[in-house]
N, C-alpha and C positions, 0 to 999 in steps of 0.2 A: 961453509960446511963445518959442523962441530966434530972434531976428531975424536976417535976412541981414546979413552983415558980421561976425557973431560967429565964434568959432573952435571947431571941433569937434576934440576929441582922439581919436585912433585908436590903440588898443593893438594892435601888430602891424604889420609893414611889408611884407607880401607882396602878391601880385597882387589879393587881395580889397580890401585897404586902398587900393591904387592906384585901383581902379575906384570905390570909395566916394568918394575924394577928387575924382575927375573929376566924379562926379555932384553932389557938394557944391558944386564950383566953378560949375556951371551955375546953381545956385540962389543964388549970391552969398555962399557961406560959405567961410571959410578952414579949412584942416585942418593939424593939428600931429600928426606921427607919432611915436610912442614905440615903440622896438623895440631888442632886443639887436643886436649886430653881425651883419650878414648874411653870405652866402657870400663868401669871399675874391674880390675883383675884381668882385663883382656889386653891392655897395652894398645899398641897401634899395629895392626897386621902388616902394613907395608914396611914399617920400621924394622921388623924382624929379618928382612932380607935385603936391607939397604945399607950402604956404607956409612951413612950418617942420618941423624934425625934431629928435628927441633920440635919440642912440644910447647906451644904457645898459642895465645889467642889470635884470632884473625886480625884484630886491631892493635896488636902489640908492635908498634912501629920500630922499636929498637931491635926486636927479634927478627922482624921482616927484613930490615936493612942488613943485619948480620947474615941472614940466610941468603939474600941476593948477592952479597959479597963473596959467598962461598961456592956459587954455582956459575955455570957458563950459559945455560939456557933453562927455561922453565916451562912446565906444562901443569895440567890439573887433572884430577881423576873423578871429579863430580862437578855438577853444574851449579851447586849452591855456594861456591866460594864467593865471598863478597866482592863486588866490582872494585871497591876501594883497595882491597888487598891486592888484587891483580894489578891495578894501576901503580901501586907502590913498588911492586917488584919489577913491573915493566919499565919503570923509569931508569932501571939499572941494568937489566938483561932482557933479551927477547923472551916473550911469553907466547907460546904456540899451543893451540889456536889463540887468537886474540880476544880482547875484551868484548868486541862486538858480538861474537858468537854467544858468549855468556849472557850479554844483555838481552838478546832475542830469546834465548832458551829459558831464561829465568822467569819470564812473564808469559803465561799461556795466551793472553789476549794479543800481545805483541807478536808472539810466535805464529798464531793463526793468521794474523794480518800479513805477516811477512810471507808466509806460504802462499796466500792468495796473490800477493804482488808478483810472485814468480811462477804463477800458473798452477799452483796446487789447489786442491779442493778439500778444505777442512770440513768437519762436521758443522751443521748449522749451530750457531752460538749467539749469545748475547752477553754483554757486560752486566755485572750485578754488583751494586754497591750498597744495597739495602733490601729489606723485605719487600718494599714496594717495587723495586726494580725486578726482584725475583718473581713476584706475582705477574708483572707485565711480560717477563720473558717466558714464563710458563704458558701464558695466554697465547703468545706468538708461536712457541715451539711445540707445545703439548707435552704429554707425558706418555711413557716414562722419559725421564731426562736425568742427567748427571750434573750436580752442582760441584764445581771444583775451585779451590783457592787458586788465585792467579799465580801465586808464588809458593815455593817450598813443598810441593806435593810430589810424591813418587811412591811406587809400590803400593798403590791404593790409598795412601795417606792423603788427608786434606780433601776427601771426596764424600759426597752423600748422594745416594740414589733417591729420586723423588718419583713415586708411582701415582700420587694423587695431589692435585693442586693444594688441598687443605694441609698437606705436610710441609709446606714451604717454610713456615716459621721454625719448625723443628729442624729441618735441614740447615737453615741459616745459622741456628745456634750450634749445630753439630760441627760446622766448619769454623767455629769461633768468630762468626760475624766479620769475616775478612773480605777484602775485595776479591771478587770471584768471577767466574764465567759459568753460564748454564749451557750445556751441550745437549742438543736434541738427539733423539734416538737414531742410531745408524744400524740399518739391517745388514750386517756383514756376514759373510760366509766363512771367513778366515782372517787371521791376523798375520802380518809378516813385517819384516824390517829390511831396509837397505843399508849396507855398511860400505861407506866410501872412504878410502885412504887417499888423501890429497897432499901433494907437496907444495912448497912455496912457489914453485915455477908453474903450478897448475896441472902438472902431470898427476894422473889419478888412476886407481884401479877400483873395481866394484866386485864385492864377493857375491857368490850365489845367494839368492834371497832365502833366508830361513823362514819356515812357517812356525809361528809361535802359539803356544797354548798357555793361557793365564788361568790361575786359580786364586780367587779372593783378591784380585788386583795385582798379584805377584806372578812373574813369569815362572811357569812350571817346566816347560820343555820347548826346545827349538829343534827343528828337523830340516835337513837337506837331503835329497831334493824336496822341494815343496810340492804341494798338489797342483793339478793342472790349472786351476783358476789363478792361484798366486803366480805360477810361472808365466802365465799369459799377461799378467798385469805388472810384473816386475820390471819390464822394459820401460814403461811409462813412469813408474815410480823412481827408477834409477835416473832417468833423465831429469826429473824434478830435483832429486838429491844433488845431482851435478850442478844444476842451476843455483841451488841454495849454497853449495860449497863455493862456487865461483863468485856469487854476490858477496859472500862473507870474506872472500880471499882466505879461505879456510886452510889451515895447516894441521894435519893429523887425521885421526879417525873420526868420522862423523856418522852417526846412526840416525835414521829417520824411520819411524814406525807408521805403518799403514793398516787400514782395513780393506780387505778384498771384498768388494760389493758387486752385485749383478751388473751395475752400470759403470764399473771402473774403480780404481783405487781412491780411497779417501785418506787424506793426510791426518794423522793422529797427533804425533809430537816428535820433536827432535831432541837428540842428546849430543852435546858437543864434546864427545869423549868416547873412549872404548865402551863397549856395551855388553850387557849380560847375554843378549841373543847372539853375540859373536864368539862366545866361549868355545863353541864347537870347532873354531878355526885353529885352536892350539894343536890338535891332532889331525883335524880334518881338512886343512888347506896347506898349500905349499909354504906360504908365509902367513903366520897368524896375525890377527888384528893388533895384538900388542907390539909385535916387532915392527909392523908397518907404521904404527903410530910413532914409535921411537925413531924409525928411519926418517919419517917426515919431519919430526921435531928437530932432528940433527942435520937435515939437509941432504940425506941420502935418497936415492931414487926408490920409488915403491917397489916391493917385491911382488911376485905373482900372487894373485888372489884366487888362483884356480883351486877347485875342490879336488881332493884326493879320491873321492868316492862318496858313498852315502854316509851320513853322520848324524848323530843326535847328541844333545846336551840336556841333562836333567838336573835342576837345582836340588840341593839338599837343604830343606827349610826346617829350622828348629830342630826337634828331636829326630828328624830323619837322618841326621848326621850319625846317630848311634849305629847305623847300618854299615859304617865304614869298613868293619872287618870282613863282612860278606862281600862288599863291593871289591875290596882289595884282593879278595881270593877268587874273583871271577875272571877268567881269561877274557880279554878283549874290552874290559871296562877300565877306563882311566880315571882314577880318583884324584880330585883336587880339593884340598882342605885349606881353609883360610886362617887357621890359627886362633880362632875365636873360642873362648871358653864357655861363654854363657849362651846356651841353646834355647833362647826364648822363642815363643810362637811368632811366626812371620819373619824371622831373621835368617838371612842367607848365610849358611855355615860352610858351604862348599858346593861342588858340582861333580857330576860324572859324565864322561863322554864315551860314546861308542861309535866305532867307525867300521865301515865295510868297503873294501876296495873293489872297483869294477875292473876286471881283467879279462879281455877277450870274450866279453859277453857273459862271463861267470862272476858271481858274487863270492868274494873271499872274506872270511871273518878276520 
């Protein structure tokens, strides 16, 4: 067990690292952020609330060694940290979750095969390494379909929708002619996610499944409780998430996204980290996802994932953050800003949560 007063290293300096550092501080831990330079003029959001920070490249071995020497345990806040970086730090201190979870999550093809191996049902897909491969995949899966890079895509990046087979070459160029997968069309009725907090001893808790709404490939809103279809399929989805966590010997918060379809849940993707769709837990659950991740990383038992009542989380994207004054002036709305100065289109600048407690059959704001 890592005792309070110890230092937790966090690889990555964005808003997830920021919220992890805040949760760690409540438990008496210090955090040291390691991240490459951030957006010009923005700095590193996580470093603003951490005890120490290192700004250096992922392959700066001297900086990584100094970072590892200054911490007691390490975690990461996003899945695109290079495996070599994690291996360098892991040679000196424990890194939780481990490199295996990153290896699976960083490649969409490996990820889908992994889900299949453990009883999941991903969307129909084909590996694509050329325009010829793409033509063959389209012939097999039909249109519409989504072409996705195998690596480094999130929030709608690295993707191209194909509505007609003749658009294959354009889509291939649009994703930069990188190794990819083609996903066939999934007729889903809703999207949801399962959030699992798992300790090194295998003890775990699962949060109530939020129903998610995306706009332009970016999460717009998460709501609990979810609709009836999601609620009915969440049990099966949670069982798969537990199997994935066990297979990876996972330590920390694991998020798995699903499509709710007429014939059952379809695996979409996993994130080996705290997740945007879990932000509602800060005010809406007994123990939030960030504290439960820190607890797992430090060897503490998981806290209750029980919901406090109905809750929702809405992202503030780009210029939506300019509404901060009205949000902060509205009773019952909890404003979270990430300290970013450049409010460009598609950029997550903050979020707002709203909660309603269920008391003796009555809803209280």
